[in-house]
C-alpha positions as CSV (number, residue, x, y, z in Angstrom):
1,M,23.0,-20.9,5.1
2,A,20.8,-21.2,2.0
3,K,17.9,-19.8,3.9
4,S,19.9,-16.6,4.8
5,M,21.0,-16.2,1.2
6,D,17.4,-16.5,0.1
7,I,16.3,-13.8,2.5
8,E,19.3,-11.6,1.6
9,N,18.4,-11.9,-2.1
10,S,14.8,-11.1,-1.3
11,F,15.9,-8.1,0.8
12,R,18.0,-6.7,-2.1
13,T,15.3,-7.3,-4.6
14,H,12.2,-6.1,-2.8
15,R,13.4,-3.7,-0.1
16,P,13.2,-0.5,-2.2
17,Q,9.7,-1.0,-3.3
18,L,8.5,-2.2,0.1
19,V,10.0,0.9,1.7
20,G,8.2,3.1,-1.0
21,F,4.9,1.2,-0.3
22,C,5.2,1.8,3.4
23,V,6.2,5.4,3.0
24,R,3.0,5.9,1.0
25,M,1.0,4.0,3.6
26,L,2.5,5.9,6.6
27,G,3.9,9.2,5.3
28,D,7.1,8.7,7.3
29,R,10.3,7.3,5.7
30,P,12.2,6.3,8.9
31,L,9.1,4.5,10.2
32,A,8.6,2.8,6.9
33,E,12.2,1.6,6.9
34,D,11.8,0.2,10.4
35,I,8.7,-1.6,9.4
36,V,10.4,-3.1,6.3
37,Q,13.3,-4.2,8.5
38,D,10.8,-5.9,10.9
39,V,9.1,-7.6,7.9
40,F,12.5,-9.1,6.8
41,L,13.3,-10.2,10.4
42,K,9.9,-12.0,10.5
43,A,10.8,-13.6,7.2
44,C,14.1,-14.8,8.6
45,A,12.4,-16.3,11.6
46,Q,9.6,-18.0,9.7
47,A,10.6,-18.8,6.2
48,N,12.2,-22.0,5.0
49,E,12.8,-20.4,1.6
50,E,12.8,-17.0,-0.1
51,P,9.5,-15.3,0.8
52,S,7.2,-14.3,-2.1
53,A,6.7,-10.7,-2.9
54,A,3.0,-11.1,-2.1
55,W,3.8,-12.4,1.4
56,L,6.2,-9.5,2.0
57,Y,3.7,-6.9,0.9
58,Q,0.9,-8.5,2.9
59,C,3.1,-8.5,6.0
60,A,4.2,-4.9,5.4
61,R,0.6,-3.9,4.9
62,N,-0.5,-5.5,8.1
63,R,2.3,-3.7,10.0
64,C,1.3,-0.4,8.6
65,I,-2.4,-1.0,9.5
66,D,-1.3,-1.9,13.1
67,H,0.7,1.3,13.3
68,H,-2.3,3.3,12.2
69,R,-4.6,1.6,14.6
70,R,-2.2,2.5,17.4
71,R,-1.6,6.1,16.2
72,G,-5.1,7.2,15.2
73,K,-5.8,9.7,12.3
74,W,-3.3,10.9,9.8
75,S,-2.5,14.6,9.4
76,R,-4.6,16.8,7.1
77,L,-3.3,18.1,3.8
78,K,-4.4,21.2,1.8
79,A,-4.5,21.2,-2.0
80,L,-7.2,20.0,-4.3
81,L,-7.1,17.2,-6.8
82,G,-9.4,17.6,-9.8
83,R,-9.3,14.3,-11.6
84,D,-12.1,11.8,-12.4
85,H,-11.5,8.3,-11.0
86,R,-12.4,6.8,-14.4
87,Q,-9.5,8.4,-16.1
88,E,-6.3,6.5,-16.7
89,G,-3.8,6.9,-13.9
90,F,-6.2,7.9,-11.2
91,E,-4.3,6.0,-8.5
92,S,-1.0,7.6,-9.6
93,E,-2.6,11.0,-9.3
94,L,-3.7,10.2,-5.8
95,L,-0.2,9.3,-4.9
96,D,1.3,12.5,-6.4
97,K,-1.0,15.2,-5.1
98,E,-1.4,16.5,-1.6
99,V,-5.2,16.1,-1.6
100,G,-4.6,12.6,-2.8
101,W,-2.7,11.9,0.4
102,K,-5.7,13.3,2.3
103,I,-8.1,11.1,0.4
104,L,-5.9,8.0,0.7
105,C,-5.7,8.7,4.5
106,S,-9.5,8.8,4.6
107,L,-10.0,5.4,2.9
108,P,-10.2,2.2,4.9
109,E,-6.8,0.5,5.2
110,K,-7.6,-2.2,2.7
111,M,-8.8,0.2,0.0
112,R,-5.8,2.5,0.6
113,A,-3.4,-0.5,0.4
114,I,-4.9,-1.9,-2.8
115,L,-4.7,1.5,-4.6
116,V,-1.1,2.0,-3.5
117,L,-0.1,-1.5,-4.4
118,R,-1.7,-1.2,-7.8
119,A,-0.4,2.3,-8.7
120,Y,2.9,2.5,-7.0
121,V,4.1,-1.0,-6.9
122,G,2.3,-2.0,-10.1
123,L,1.0,-5.3,-8.9
124,G,-1.4,-7.1,-11.2
125,Y,-4.8,-8.6,-10.2
126,S,-3.3,-12.0,-9.6
127,E,-0.6,-10.6,-7.3
128,L,-3.1,-8.4,-5.5
129,A,-5.3,-11.5,-5.0
130,E,-2.4,-13.3,-3.4
131,V,-1.6,-10.3,-1.1
132,F,-5.2,-9.9,0.0
133,D,-6.0,-13.6,0.0
134,M,-9.0,-13.2,-2.4
135,T,-10.0,-14.0,-5.9
136,T,-9.0,-11.9,-8.9
137,S,-12.6,-10.9,-9.5
138,S,-12.9,-9.8,-5.8
139,V,-9.7,-7.7,-6.4
140,G,-11.5,-6.0,-9.3
141,V,-14.5,-5.3,-7.2
142,L,-12.4,-3.9,-4.3
143,L,-10.4,-1.7,-6.7
144,S,-13.6,-0.4,-8.3
145,R,-15.1,0.4,-4.8
146,A,-11.9,2.0,-3.6
147,R,-11.8,4.2,-6.7
148,Q,-15.4,5.2,-6.3
149,K,-15.0,6.0,-2.6
150,A,-11.9,8.1,-3.4
151,C,-13.8,9.9,-6.1
152,T,-16.7,10.6,-3.6
153,L,-14.2,11.9,-1.1
154,M,-12.6,14.1,-3.7
155,E,-15.9,15.6,-4.7
156,K,-16.6,16.4,-1.0
157,E,-13.1,18.0,-0.7
158,M,-13.7,20.1,-3.7
159,Q,-17.0,21.4,-2.2
160,Q,-15.2,22.7,0.9
């Protein structure tokens, strides 16, 4: 009984942000809701206590990656994004602009996930380290590389 209450509490607390994260990873709200539901079913089956937010995001991220591997490429988008990756709020700008979606879709899954988790969910370095099972310094390196790759893709997009 306590286990189901822990899962229920976690569901109420984390579901909205998990759905938002998955929508940004997938571009499809109904599919995102299905994946989040599966994540919580997995939590019910495996957890002896309330799952951590990091575990939930890691599980959701893996489910999104699996979906993309099965599906192939994401759809193309049109507009241009003219913002330097070194400026404050670069990740948020990627999430809010159409070309940002295109750029995010072009990034490897791990880079895409870390940018979305940092910008949309607002996870800190220590939380990201837990989600990705790496050190906080490795998180910083991955974020830097993801931002640089996104900037390079943006520059290519602007030349077209």
